[in-house]
All heavy atoms as an XYZ file, in Angstrom:
975
protein
N      91.121    154.972     52.741
C      91.042    155.804     53.933
C      90.794    154.941     55.172
O      91.379    155.164     56.188
C      89.923    156.871     53.760
C      89.822    157.778     54.901
S      90.550    159.340     54.423
C      89.873    160.407     55.654
N      89.829    153.969     55.092
C      89.560    153.099     56.218
C      90.865    152.305     56.650
O      91.118    152.069     57.797
C      88.474    152.130     55.931
N      91.636    151.910     55.662
C      92.862    151.224     55.914
C      93.833    152.087     56.712
O      94.502    151.655     57.610
C      93.479    150.804     54.597
C      94.655    149.837     54.795
C      95.192    149.345     53.443
O      94.376    148.825     52.668
O      96.376    149.455     53.222
N      93.879    153.401     56.386
C      94.736    154.310     57.089
C      94.298    154.448     58.529
O      95.100    154.468     59.417
C      94.732    155.667     56.390
C      95.839    156.616     56.847
C      95.839    157.865     56.013
O      94.844    158.357     55.526
N      97.051    158.444     55.893
N      92.989    154.577     58.733
C      92.482    154.658     60.099
C      92.839    153.435     60.915
O      93.250    153.468     62.061
C      90.944    154.770     60.096
C      90.482    156.191     59.949
C      89.015    156.206     60.144
N      88.531    157.554     60.018
C      87.277    157.848     59.744
N      86.408    156.876     59.578
N      86.940    159.103     59.590
N      92.651    152.276     60.316
C      92.954    151.004     60.997
C      94.450    150.983     61.366
O      94.767    150.574     62.433
C      92.592    149.819     60.106
C      92.787    148.492     60.760
C      92.391    147.347     59.863
O      91.359    147.438     59.214
O      93.134    146.386     59.858
N      95.280    151.417     60.466
C      96.687    151.445     60.733
C      97.065    152.309     61.863
O      97.954    152.094     62.655
N      96.357    153.503     61.982
C      96.685    154.413     63.063
C      96.278    153.846     64.433
O      96.744    154.282     65.437
C      96.053    155.771     62.819
O      94.625    155.650     62.871
N      95.322    152.916     64.431
C      94.894    152.348     65.655
C      95.705    151.153     66.089
O      95.486    150.574     67.186
C      93.428    151.912     65.556
C      92.519    153.094     65.422
C      91.091    152.682     65.338
N      90.239    153.801     65.129
C      88.957    153.739     64.991
N      88.328    152.600     65.044
N      88.248    154.839     64.790
N      96.624    150.724     65.269
C      97.396    149.506     65.556
C      98.658    149.804     66.320
O      99.763    149.498     65.935
C      97.702    148.775     64.249
C      96.548    148.186     63.625
C      96.928    147.382     62.465
N      95.954    146.317     62.313
C      96.209    145.199     61.662
N      97.335    145.023     61.119
N      95.291    144.288     61.575
N      98.479    150.430     67.470
C      99.615    150.740     68.336
C      99.737    149.576     69.316
O      98.734    148.989     69.715
C      99.385    152.073     69.060
C      99.429    153.236     68.103
C      99.358    154.517     68.886
N      99.700    155.649     68.084
C      98.838    156.493     67.601
N      97.559    156.342     67.883
N      99.199    157.504     66.829
N     100.944    149.366     69.812
C     101.147    148.378     70.796
C     100.406    148.768     72.098
O     100.212    149.929     72.367
N     100.035    147.719     72.885
C      99.336    148.030     74.139
C     100.188    148.928     75.009
O     101.319    148.648     75.252
C      99.016    146.708     74.855
C      98.173    146.950     76.072
C      97.761    145.654     76.719
O      98.153    144.603     76.256
N      97.002    145.734     77.770
N      99.628    150.007     75.429
C     100.355    150.903     76.300
C     101.206    151.950     75.592
O     101.803    152.759     76.213
N     101.296    151.807     74.245
C     102.160    152.748     73.521
C     101.718    154.200     73.693
O     102.531    155.111     73.975
C     102.243    152.404     72.027
C     103.179    153.351     71.283
C     103.196    153.007     69.809
O     102.738    151.908     69.365
O     103.768    153.806     69.058
N     100.433    154.464     73.599
C      99.932    155.799     73.780
C     100.123    156.286     75.233
O     100.481    157.425     75.476
C      98.439    155.895     73.443
C      98.070    155.998     71.969
C      96.569    156.015     71.766
C      98.707    157.241     71.366
N      99.935    155.365     76.186
C     100.178    155.719     77.560
C     101.647    156.130     77.762
O     101.948    157.109     78.402
C      99.826    154.561     78.482
C      98.319    154.293     78.502
C      97.977    153.079     79.320
O      98.904    152.300     79.704
O      96.789    152.850     79.565
N     102.564    155.393     77.121
C     103.971    155.697     77.220
C     104.306    157.059     76.588
O     105.102    157.814     77.145
N     103.673    157.348     75.462
C     103.900    158.679     74.820
C     103.372    159.798     75.665
O     104.042    160.836     75.780
C     103.193    158.670     73.442
C     103.804    157.737     72.396
C     102.907    157.732     71.156
C     105.229    158.198     71.997
N     102.214    159.599     76.287
C     101.646    160.638     77.149
C     102.544    160.841     78.369
O     102.834    161.939     78.751
C     100.194    160.308     77.542
C      99.674    161.218     78.668
C      99.293    160.432     76.318
N     103.012    159.727     78.962
C     103.938    159.829     80.135
C     105.193    160.600     79.725
O     105.690    161.439     80.485
C     104.258    158.494     80.715
C     103.247    157.918     81.692
C     103.661    156.520     82.102
C     103.094    158.797     82.905
N     105.718    160.224     78.596
C     106.978    160.895     78.137
C     106.756    162.362     77.950
O     107.585    163.215     78.304
C     107.450    160.227     76.817
N     105.611    162.764     77.351
C     105.297    164.173     77.158
C     105.220    164.878     78.550
O     105.772    165.956     78.725
C     104.000    164.355     76.415
N     104.514    164.266     79.469
C     104.384    164.869     80.821
C     105.774    165.019     81.488
O     106.003    166.008     82.236
C     103.456    164.032     81.705
C     101.992    164.176     81.429
C     101.178    163.194     82.269
C     101.491    165.600     81.650
N     106.639    164.084     81.307
C     108.000    164.184     81.894
C     108.775    165.336     81.334
O     109.681    165.868     81.955
C     108.714    162.870     81.742
C     108.237    161.809     82.749
C     109.219    160.627     82.862
N     109.514    159.991     81.593
C     108.757    159.033     81.078
N     107.683    158.592     81.695
N     109.028    158.463     79.910
N     108.475    165.708     80.088
C     109.170    166.834     79.435
C     108.634    168.216     79.896
O     109.294    169.206     79.651
C     109.029    166.705     77.922
C     109.748    165.530     77.337
C     109.474    165.336     75.849
O     108.733    166.194     75.269
O     109.966    164.360     75.282
N     107.493    168.187     80.517
C     106.911    169.486     80.990
C     107.703    170.050     82.108
O     108.345    169.316     82.905
C     105.456    169.250     81.404
N     107.678    171.394     82.239
C     108.373    172.064     83.330
C     107.638    171.944     84.678
O     108.149    172.314     85.727
C     108.568    173.537     82.979
C     109.530    173.754     81.873
O     110.421    172.905     81.651
O     109.392    174.749     81.157
N     106.445    171.473     84.666
C     105.608    171.294     85.818
C     104.322    170.587     85.405
O     104.229    169.981     84.309
N     103.300    170.706     86.238
C     102.010    170.095     85.853
C     101.514    170.636     84.494
O     101.705    171.792     84.164
C     101.030    170.535     86.984
C     101.957    170.789     88.133
C     103.209    171.332     87.541
N     100.916    169.763     83.679
C     100.527    170.125     82.313
C      99.092    169.837     82.086
O      98.519    168.892     82.694
C     101.380    169.396     81.317
N      98.439    170.591     81.202
C      97.055    170.342     80.843
C      96.995    169.294     79.727
O      98.002    168.982     79.079
C      96.407    171.625     80.298
O      97.101    172.010     79.087
C      96.467    172.768     81.287
N      95.798    168.705     79.545
C      95.601    167.725     78.465
C      95.866    168.396     77.115
O      96.408    167.760     76.216
C      94.205    167.145     78.566
N      95.445    169.655     76.991
C      95.728    170.380     75.726
C      97.185    170.513     75.439
O      97.643    170.313     74.323
N      97.989    170.775     76.437
C      99.442    170.885     76.275
C      99.985    169.492     75.842
O     100.835    169.427     74.931
C     100.138    171.309     77.573
C     101.567    171.531     77.467
C     102.263    172.634     77.064
C     102.610    170.506     77.634
N     103.583    172.453     77.041
C     103.856    171.118     77.352
C     102.586    169.166     77.967
C     105.027    170.414     77.470
C     103.783    168.527     78.058
C     104.979    169.168     77.779
N      99.565    168.443     76.453
C     100.023    167.108     76.142
C      99.654    166.796     74.678
O     100.466    166.311     73.897
C      99.416    165.993     77.056
C      99.638    164.604     76.561
C      99.928    166.232     78.483
N      98.405    167.137     74.285
C      97.941    166.858     72.908
C      98.830    167.621     71.896
O      99.280    167.082     70.909
C      96.507    167.348     72.774
C      95.929    167.066     71.392
C      94.431    167.461     71.316
N      93.944    167.254     69.994
C      93.872    168.154     69.064
N      94.317    169.392     69.317
N      93.394    167.871     67.869
N      99.151    168.888     72.202
C     100.046    169.647     71.292
C     101.402    169.095     71.238
O     102.041    169.027     70.220
C     100.097    171.118     71.770
C      98.795    171.906     71.504
C      98.922    173.308     72.100
O     100.043    173.819     72.336
O      97.825    173.921     72.335
N     101.907    168.662     72.407
C     103.252    168.070     72.444
C     103.380    166.778     71.609
O     104.406    166.525     71.065
C     103.603    167.751     73.943
C     104.951    167.366     74.193
C     105.856    168.600     74.038
N     107.223    168.206     74.342
C     108.177    169.111     74.320
N     107.973    170.339     73.976
N     109.402    168.717     74.635
N     102.272    166.057     71.563
C     102.220    164.797     70.776
C     101.928    165.109     69.266
O     101.773    164.166     68.486
C     101.228    163.829     71.311
C     101.545    163.348     72.746
C     100.368    162.442     73.216
C     102.837    162.607     72.797
N     101.806    166.331     68.878
C     101.659    166.674     67.473
C     100.189    166.948     67.101
O      99.915    167.260     65.980
N      99.280    166.892     68.047
C      97.910    167.229     67.778
C      97.157    166.184     66.953
O      95.986    166.439     66.586
N      97.734    165.065     66.662
C      97.031    164.042     65.834
C      95.969    163.280     66.596
O      95.147    162.613     66.022
N      95.999    163.401     67.932
C      94.992    162.697     68.726
C      93.861    163.690     69.100
O      94.101    164.866     69.283
C      95.607    162.219     70.081
C      96.706    161.162     69.955
C      97.336    160.936     71.332
C      96.139    159.872     69.407
N      92.690    163.125     69.222
C      91.533    163.917     69.661
C      91.781    164.286     71.119
O      92.375    163.519     71.925
C      90.254    163.168     69.547
N      91.294    165.439     71.541
C      91.427    165.881     72.931
C      90.775    164.863     73.866
O      91.389    164.517     74.895
C      90.699    167.272     73.085
C      90.787    167.795     74.467
C      91.945    168.455     74.939
C      89.741    167.664     75.358
C      91.983    168.949     76.253
C      89.756    168.164     76.633
C      90.927    168.817     77.063
O      90.941    169.287     78.381
N      89.653    164.283     73.494
C      88.990    163.331     74.316
C      89.811    162.058     74.485
O      89.785    161.381     75.515
C      87.577    162.924     73.775
O      87.742    162.488     72.406
C      86.655    164.127     73.870
N      90.578    161.707     73.430
C      91.454    160.508     73.546
C      92.558    160.773     74.591
O      92.909    159.929     75.404
C      92.083    160.234     72.165
O      91.066    159.971     71.270
C      93.035    159.025     72.255
N      93.135    161.990     74.581
C      94.150    162.330     75.526
C      93.602    162.289     76.933
O      94.218    161.738     77.860
C      94.771    163.734     75.214
C      95.754    164.149     76.315
C      95.468    163.703     73.880
N      92.379    162.832     77.146
C      91.735    162.752     78.446
C      91.489    161.334     78.890
O      91.777    160.971     80.047
C      90.370    163.542     78.414
C      90.629    165.043     78.302
C      89.540    163.213     79.679
C      91.249    165.658     79.479
N      91.093    160.469     77.973
C      90.852    159.067     78.284
C      92.145    158.409     78.721
O      92.175    157.672     79.707
C      90.258    158.344     77.083
O      88.970    158.884     76.760
C      90.084    156.818     77.354
N      93.222    158.648     78.018
C      94.509    158.051     78.357
C      95.011    158.584     79.702
O      95.423    157.772     80.584
C      95.568    158.372     77.251
C      95.167    157.674     75.947
C      96.962    157.939     77.707
C      95.938    158.230     74.742
N      94.850    159.860     79.938
C      95.267    160.432     81.255
C      94.426    159.832     82.395
O      94.996    159.542     83.451
C      95.140    161.967     81.224
C      96.214    162.687     80.396
C      95.805    164.128     80.147
C      97.554    162.604     81.132
N      93.133    159.635     82.175
C      92.271    159.102     83.162
C      92.671    157.619     83.485
O      92.664    157.174     84.624
C      90.793    159.145     82.768
O      90.501    160.538     82.519
C      89.884    158.642     83.802
N      93.007    156.896     82.407
C      93.466    155.476     82.658
C      94.814    155.478     83.417
O      95.003    154.616     84.306
C      93.663    154.781     81.330
C      92.364    154.420     80.662
C      92.550    153.730     79.347
N      91.273    153.446     78.693
C      91.115    153.127     77.446
N      92.190    153.070     76.652
N      89.940    152.920     76.951
N      95.678    156.411     83.066
C      96.969    156.468     83.795
C      96.716    156.910     85.243
O      97.424    156.367     86.125
C      97.910    157.481     83.135
C      98.458    157.042     81.735
C      99.160    158.180     81.063
C      99.447    155.856     81.954
N      95.766    157.691     85.503
C      95.430    158.130     86.862
C      94.919    156.881     87.692
O      95.343    156.680     88.805
C      94.338    159.203     86.867
C      93.856    159.721     88.216
C      94.971    160.440     88.919
C      92.594    160.580     88.058
N      94.108    156.074     87.051
C      93.560    154.854     87.690
C      94.680    153.902     88.014
O      94.619    153.134     88.983
C      92.508    154.197     86.785
N      95.739    153.877     87.192
C      96.887    153.009     87.403
C      97.878    153.580     88.356
O      98.911    152.916     88.705
C      97.573    152.722     86.060
C      96.723    151.981     85.095
C      97.435    151.811     83.766
C      96.588    150.997     82.787
N      97.298    150.823     81.496
N      97.686    154.841     88.796
C      98.652    155.454     89.687
C      99.861    156.040     88.984
O     100.847    156.368     89.615
N      99.818    156.093     87.658
C     100.983    156.576     86.914
C     101.045    158.039     86.783
O     102.086    158.574     86.457
C     100.971    155.927     85.477
N      99.933    158.750     87.011
C      99.858    160.215     86.998
C      99.030    160.675     88.178
O      98.252    159.913     88.758
C      99.283    160.797     85.693
C     100.126    160.421     84.477
C      97.825    160.422     85.534
N      99.213    161.931     88.542
C      98.340    162.604     89.536
C      97.708    163.758     88.784
O      98.188    164.225     87.763
C      99.112    163.093     90.762
O     100.088    164.024     90.344
C      99.758    161.886     91.461
N      96.607    164.251     89.395
C      96.010    165.459     88.811
C      95.482    166.339     89.953
O      95.222    165.929     91.038
C      94.822    165.087     87.904
C      93.597    164.599     88.565
C      92.453    164.337     87.629
N      91.286    163.869     88.392
C      90.219    163.443     87.835
N      90.104    163.324     86.518
N      89.187    163.054     88.599
N      95.448    167.613     89.581
C      94.863    168.575     90.502
C      94.058    169.592     89.741
O      94.301    169.849     88.571
C      95.932    169.241     91.377
C      96.963    170.008     90.614
C      98.038    170.556     91.518
O      98.821    169.740     92.054
O      98.175    171.803     91.613
N      93.043    170.086     90.372
C      92.138    171.055     89.754
C      92.895    172.366     89.487
O      93.639    172.830     90.316
C      90.915    171.297     90.702
C      89.918    172.256     90.212
C      88.916    171.784     89.225
N      88.043    170.699     89.493
C      87.297    170.211     88.508
N      87.362    170.702     87.260
N      86.513    169.191     88.702
N      92.683    172.893     88.331
C      93.281    174.211     87.918
C      92.164    174.955     87.175
O      91.978    174.711     85.976
C      94.501    174.020     87.077
N      91.400    175.786     87.851
C      90.273    176.427     87.253
C      89.200    175.415     86.968
O      88.800    174.660     87.829
N      88.750    175.367     85.727
C      87.680    174.458     85.372
C      88.187    173.110     84.813
O      87.399    172.226     84.517
C      86.768    175.086     84.292
C      85.996    176.292     84.841
C      85.195    176.974     83.817
N      84.432    176.056     82.975
C      83.844    176.402     81.853
N      83.889    177.656     81.428
N      83.212    175.519     81.119
N      89.485    172.993     84.666
C      90.026    171.729     84.204
C      91.044    171.178     85.175
O      91.092    171.578     86.349
C      90.660    171.943     82.837
O      91.762    172.843     82.942
N      91.902    170.260     84.718
C      92.896    169.664     85.605
C      94.265    169.872     84.975
O      94.394    170.013     83.771
C      92.672    168.115     85.702
C      91.458    167.777     86.484
C      90.257    167.410     85.849
C      91.436    167.761     87.883
C      89.148    167.053     86.544
C      90.339    167.442     88.593
C      89.194    167.116     87.938
N      95.317    169.805     85.806
C      96.660    169.677     85.355
C      97.170    168.340     85.858
O      96.773    167.844     86.880
C      97.571    170.868     85.822
C      97.172    172.127     85.135
C      97.516    171.001     87.326
N      98.073    167.754     85.052
C      98.504    166.388     85.247
C     100.003    166.341     85.493
O     100.752    167.095     84.854
C      98.148    165.576     84.032
C      96.687    165.640     83.657
C      96.072    166.611     83.002
C      95.674    164.668     84.031
N      94.721    166.333     82.861
C      94.487    165.150     83.461
C      95.693    163.480     84.695
C      93.267    164.450     83.633
C      94.484    162.810     84.839
C      93.296    163.310     84.345
N     100.485    165.416     86.334
C     101.883    165.259     86.666
C     102.193    163.774     86.644
O     101.431    162.970     87.195
C     102.165    165.886     88.102
O     101.738    167.204     88.128
C     103.664    165.781     88.384
N     103.357    163.397     86.059
C     103.674    161.970     86.042
C     104.070    161.508     87.481
O     104.774    162.242     88.215
C     104.882    161.864     85.120
C     105.486    163.259     85.123
C     104.324    164.206     85.374
N     103.566    160.374     87.878
C     103.940    159.822     89.165
C     104.748    158.563     88.931
O     105.264    157.965     89.862
C     102.649    159.439     89.901
N     104.880    158.103     87.677
C     105.581    156.880     87.373
C     106.233    157.053     86.002
O     105.716    157.796     85.156
C     104.589    155.721     87.326
O     105.207    154.543     86.941
N     107.299    156.334     85.765
C     107.952    156.410     84.455
C     107.461    155.144     83.643
O     106.627    154.400     84.110
C     109.462    156.413     84.596
C     110.047    155.229     85.346
O     109.247    154.293     85.646
O     111.204    155.269     85.670
N     108.016    155.014     82.447
C     107.572    153.881     81.607
C     107.904    152.534     82.255
O     107.137    151.584     82.133
C     108.204    154.011     80.241
C     107.513    155.022     79.367
C     107.981    154.950     77.888
O     109.046    155.408     77.626
N     107.181    154.387     77.062
N     109.015    152.473     82.949
C     109.334    151.200     83.641
C     108.295    150.865     84.715
O     107.889    149.722     84.829
C     110.747    151.272     84.241
N     107.840    151.861     85.419
C     106.871    151.653     86.456
C     105.536    151.233     85.828
O     104.816    150.399     86.350
N     105.206    151.840     84.735
C     103.956    151.512     83.994
C     104.037    150.022     83.493
O     103.079    149.268     83.627
C     103.691    152.470     82.855
C     102.363    152.341     82.160
C     101.239    152.563     83.129
C     102.294    153.409     81.055
N     105.147    149.648     82.920
C     105.328    148.289     82.443
C     105.256    147.271     83.620
O     104.627    146.221     83.467
C     106.646    148.135     81.674
N     105.860    147.641     84.713
C     105.798    146.798     85.912
C     104.347    146.598     86.366
O     103.951    145.490     86.754
C     106.662    147.330     87.017
N     103.589    147.686     86.315
C     102.176    147.567     86.745
C     101.419    146.663     85.773
O     100.623    145.793     86.253
C     101.559    148.987     86.678
C     100.065    148.973     86.961
N      99.577    148.915     88.211
C      99.015    149.050     86.132
C      98.278    148.910     88.140
N      97.884    149.007     86.883
N     101.672    146.714     84.487
C     101.008    145.789     83.528
C     101.388    144.375     83.791
O     100.584    143.460     83.744
C     101.335    146.201     82.100
C     100.638    147.419     81.641
C     100.709    147.593     80.093
N     102.072    147.665     79.602
C     102.730    148.797     79.391
N     102.190    149.946     79.584
N     103.977    148.756     78.908
N     102.693    144.138     84.165
C     103.115    142.779     84.420
C     102.457    142.240     85.717
O     102.024    141.082     85.748
C     104.649    142.779     84.624
C     105.435    143.033     83.349
S     107.151    143.395     83.548
C     107.768    141.835     84.166
N     102.292    143.093     86.731
C     101.567    142.632     87.898
C     100.127    142.348     87.651
O      99.589    141.383     88.176
C     101.688    143.710     89.029
C     103.021    143.743     89.731
C     103.020    144.634     90.945
N     102.710    146.001     90.664
C     103.569    146.921     90.271
N     104.804    146.623     90.128
N     103.172    148.169     90.032
N      99.496    143.172     86.785
C      98.083    142.870     86.423
C      97.920    141.533     85.735
O      97.025    140.804     86.052
C      97.574    143.993     85.503
C      96.740    145.008     86.178
C      95.948    145.916     85.307
N      95.967    145.610     83.902
C      96.249    146.535     82.945
N      96.574    147.731     83.278
N      96.239    146.202     81.691
N      98.821    141.201     84.831
C      98.842    139.900     84.166
C      98.975    138.793     85.181
O      98.246    137.798     85.197
C      99.901    139.819     83.048
C     100.029    138.393     82.522
C      99.519    140.801     81.918
N      99.954    138.941     86.065
C     100.245    137.912     87.098
C      99.047    137.770     87.977
O      98.643    136.648     88.356
C     101.495    138.334     87.889
C     101.955    137.339     88.923
C     102.312    136.011     88.292
C     103.134    137.920     89.676
N      98.423    138.863     88.439
C      97.257    138.817     89.299
C      96.059    138.112     88.647
O      95.215    137.581     89.374
C      96.898    140.203     89.790
C      97.892    140.790     90.731
O      98.720    140.044     91.262
O      97.839    142.030     90.958
N      95.995    138.137     87.351
C      94.862    137.553     86.637
C      94.982    136.048     86.496
O      94.006    135.376     86.159
C      94.685    138.188     85.245
N      96.126    135.481     86.767
C      96.342    134.054     86.632
C      96.146    133.306     87.932
O      96.463    133.837     89.030
C      97.761    133.796     86.125
C      98.031    134.332     84.728
C      97.141    133.718     83.665
O      96.790    132.498     83.739
O      96.723    134.429     82.782
N      95.626    132.100     87.858
C      95.404    131.309     89.081
C      96.657    130.714     89.661
O      96.754    130.609     90.922
N      97.603    130.317     88.867
C      98.791    129.649     89.345
C      99.994    130.592     89.215
O     100.753    130.503     88.210
C      98.983    128.334     88.607
C     100.095    127.446     89.182
O     100.836    127.928     90.051
O     100.155    126.292     88.785
N     100.196    131.438     90.193
C     101.267    132.405     90.153
C     102.621    131.721     90.024
O     103.525    132.222     89.291
C     101.270    133.274     91.441
C     100.032    134.162     91.513
C     100.030    134.909     92.834
N     100.966    136.041     92.869
C     100.616    137.255     92.419
N      99.439    137.498     91.959
N     101.533    138.179     92.515
N     102.832    130.635     90.714
C     104.145    129.947     90.687
C     104.452    129.444     89.266
O     105.549    129.639     88.806
C     104.130    128.760     91.614
C     105.515    128.074     91.669
C     105.554    126.931     92.683
O     104.664    126.850     93.573
O     106.494    126.155     92.633
N     103.496    128.901     88.597
C     103.665    128.406     87.227
C     103.977    129.567     86.284
O     104.858    129.452     85.396
C     102.446    127.615     86.742
N     103.287    130.645     86.438
C     103.519    131.838     85.593
C     104.912    132.374     85.834
O     105.672    132.649     84.839
C     102.475    132.939     85.798
C     102.791    134.213     85.060
C     101.058    132.447     85.419
N     105.289    132.554     87.081
C     106.589    133.113     87.376
C     107.720    132.108     86.915
O     108.720    132.567     86.365
C     106.749    133.391     88.834
C     105.977    134.629     89.328
C     105.989    134.668     90.849
C     106.597    135.907     88.778
N     107.489    130.837     87.116
C     108.505    129.843     86.680
C     108.659    129.871     85.158
O     109.784    129.849     84.642
C     108.107    128.437     87.139
N     107.565    129.952     84.471
C     107.621    130.031     82.988
C     108.338    131.300     82.510
O     109.153    131.280     81.634
C     106.222    129.963     82.449
O     106.250    130.057     81.013
N     108.072    132.401     83.192
C     108.705    133.680     82.877
C     110.203    133.580     83.105
O     110.970    133.926     82.184
C     108.111    134.822     83.711
C     108.788    136.141     83.473
C     108.526    136.858     82.353
C     109.655    136.642     84.437
C     109.140    138.073     82.139
C     110.251    137.855     84.227
C     110.028    138.599     83.098
N     110.596    133.098     84.232
C     112.043    133.027     84.573
C     112.798    132.061     83.636
O     113.891    132.365     83.188
C     112.245    132.632     86.037
C     113.705    132.323     86.355
C     111.708    133.732     86.969
N     112.186    130.923     83.309
C     112.927    129.997     82.436
C     112.995    130.500     81.014
O     113.831    130.047     80.244
C     112.183    128.548     82.434
O     110.857    128.748     82.014
C     112.274    127.938     83.817
N     112.153    131.477     80.664
C     112.244    132.055     79.289
C     113.211    133.219     79.192
O     113.423    133.751     78.088
N     113.795    133.627     80.304
C     114.753    134.717     80.254
C     116.074    134.326     79.690
O     116.540    133.173     79.846
C     115.022    135.257     81.704
C     113.838    135.924     82.388
C     114.303    136.270     83.840
C     113.453    137.177     81.663
N     116.742    135.232     79.021
C     118.115    134.990     78.490
C     119.053    135.067     79.680
O     118.763    135.564     80.755
N     120.311    134.643     79.485
C     121.276    134.618     80.582
C     121.522    135.996     81.204
O     121.601    136.121     82.426
C     122.566    134.108     79.942
C     122.178    133.455     78.663
C     120.864    134.100     78.262
N     121.574    137.054     80.407
C     121.831    138.378     80.960
C     120.653    138.862     81.795
O     120.838    139.455     82.863
C     122.089    139.397     79.839
C     123.426    139.161     79.118
O     124.277    138.467     79.725
O     123.584    139.569     77.969
N     119.447    138.645     81.311
C     118.232    139.034     82.083
C     118.094    138.234     83.351
O     117.721    138.718     84.391
C     116.940    138.908     81.231
C     116.875    139.960     80.180
O     117.490    141.060     80.315
O     116.196    139.733     79.131
N     118.412    136.948     83.257
C     118.385    136.082     84.456
C     119.364    136.553     85.479
O     119.051    136.661     86.719
C     118.658    134.640     84.061
C     118.508    133.726     85.263
C     118.721    132.246     84.913
O     118.668    131.877     83.739
O     118.995    131.451     85.815
N     120.556    136.905     85.081
C     121.592    137.369     86.022
C     121.147    138.726     86.632
O     121.261    138.904     87.853
C     122.904    137.581     85.226
C     124.060    137.977     86.118
C     125.447    137.939     85.357
N     125.461    138.187     83.954
C     125.476    137.241     83.015
N     125.551    135.949     83.321
N     125.472    137.569     81.689
N     120.570    139.602     85.816
C     120.064    140.859     86.329
C     118.942    140.674     87.351
O     118.939    141.308     88.420
C     119.590    141.751     85.162
C     118.947    143.094     85.569
C     119.957    143.981     86.320
C     118.493    143.810     84.291
N     118.040    139.769     87.063
C     116.946    139.473     87.964
C     117.471    138.955     89.300
O     117.060    139.318     90.385
C     115.933    138.451     87.355
C     114.767    138.115     88.213
C     113.929    139.334     88.555
C     113.896    137.074     87.450
N     118.451    138.053     89.191
C     119.055    137.488     90.480
C     119.695    138.634     91.259
O     119.563    138.655     92.545
C     120.050    136.422     90.142
C     119.481    135.132     89.637
C     120.535    134.082     89.411
N     120.022    132.894     88.753
C     119.303    131.929     89.353
N     119.097    132.037     90.659
N     118.868    130.936     88.667
N     120.398    139.553     90.614
C     121.042    140.659     91.309
C     119.983    141.546     91.998
O     120.144    141.929     93.145
C     121.854    141.493     90.361
C     123.113    140.869     89.889
C     123.843    141.654     88.788
O     123.483    142.812     88.566
O     124.768    141.101     88.134
N     118.936    141.806     91.287
C     117.831    142.666     91.813
C     117.164    141.996     92.994
O     116.874    142.609     94.017
C     116.828    142.965     90.737
C     117.292    143.908     89.636
C     116.297    143.995     88.498
C     117.633    145.305     90.157
N     116.923    140.672     92.896
C     116.287    139.944     93.996
C     117.261    139.884     95.191
O     116.777    139.993     96.326
C     115.919    138.533     93.551
C     114.722    138.451     92.573
C     114.592    137.019     92.058
C     113.463    138.893     93.246
N     118.495    139.766     94.933
C     119.520    139.769     96.033
C     119.501    141.129     96.721
O     119.568    141.184     97.997
N     119.454    142.198     95.951
C     119.437    143.510     96.582
C     118.170    143.756     97.404
O     118.203    144.292     98.500
C     119.473    144.589     95.513
C     120.874    144.830     94.995
C     120.886    146.125     94.116
N     121.485    145.752     92.836
C     121.310    146.334     91.725
N     120.459    147.331     91.597
N     121.993    145.980     90.646
N     117.019    143.288     96.888
C     115.731    143.497     97.645
C     115.758    142.690     98.903
O     115.210    143.095     99.911
C     114.521    143.192     96.777
O     114.426    141.837     96.533
N     116.440    141.542     98.880
C     116.558    140.713    100.110
C     117.441    141.369    101.154
O     117.172    141.278    102.348
N     118.429    142.091    100.695
C     119.369    142.810    101.611
C     118.657    144.009    102.301
O     119.019    144.381    103.396
C     120.624    143.358    100.871
C     121.482    142.210    100.352
O     121.331    141.077    100.830
O     122.264    142.468     99.448
N     117.717    144.594    101.572
C     117.013    145.760    102.067
C     115.912    145.503    103.035
O     115.361    146.310    103.735
C     116.438    146.634    100.916
C     117.487    147.192    100.039
C     116.921    147.783     98.776
O     115.692    147.857     98.629
O     117.740    148.217     97.897
N     115.528    144.173    103.120
C     114.379    143.808    104.029
C     113.066    143.959    103.356
O     112.987    144.410    102.221
N     112.021    143.559    104.050
C     110.670    143.651    103.486
C     110.073    145.057    103.725
O     110.371    145.719    104.684
C     109.745    142.615    104.127
C     110.203    141.193    103.728
C     109.246    140.188    104.280
O     108.151    140.498    104.656
O     109.633    139.012    104.238
N     109.174    145.399    102.809
C     108.489    146.705    102.940
C     107.472    146.698    104.045
O     106.797    145.871    104.313
C     107.791    147.070    101.635
C     108.827    147.450    100.555
O     109.816    148.098    100.883
O     108.582    147.029     99.422
C-alpha cells in the first residue's frame, strides 16, 4: 500500500498544475475547486486542489473571485504560459544568465533552433513592450 501511495505522488513537476488548468479550460465559465476535483476524477483531496489553485494564482496562471463563501477560478494562462513561467523562474535563479541561455540554445535541435530564431525575429519586428 505504501508503494502505491509513493507511486501516486511521483508526478512530473507541474503535472497536477497542468491537469487543473486543463480542467478549468474545459469549464463553461468560472469553476469551483469542487468542480475541478470532480472533473479530475475525485482522486485528489479537496485541500490538494485548493493548494494547486492557490499556487497557480500566485503564478498568475489563474484568477479567482469570491462567490458566496468560497471562490470560483478562471484560467489566465494555458500550459505553454505556465511552462514559460517555470523556465523564467529557473533562469532568474541562476547568476550567469548568458551562460544558461547559451547552454540552452546550443542544446536545441535544428527544428527548435529554427523556430526560436523565427520567434525572436518576430518579436524584434514588433518592437519592445
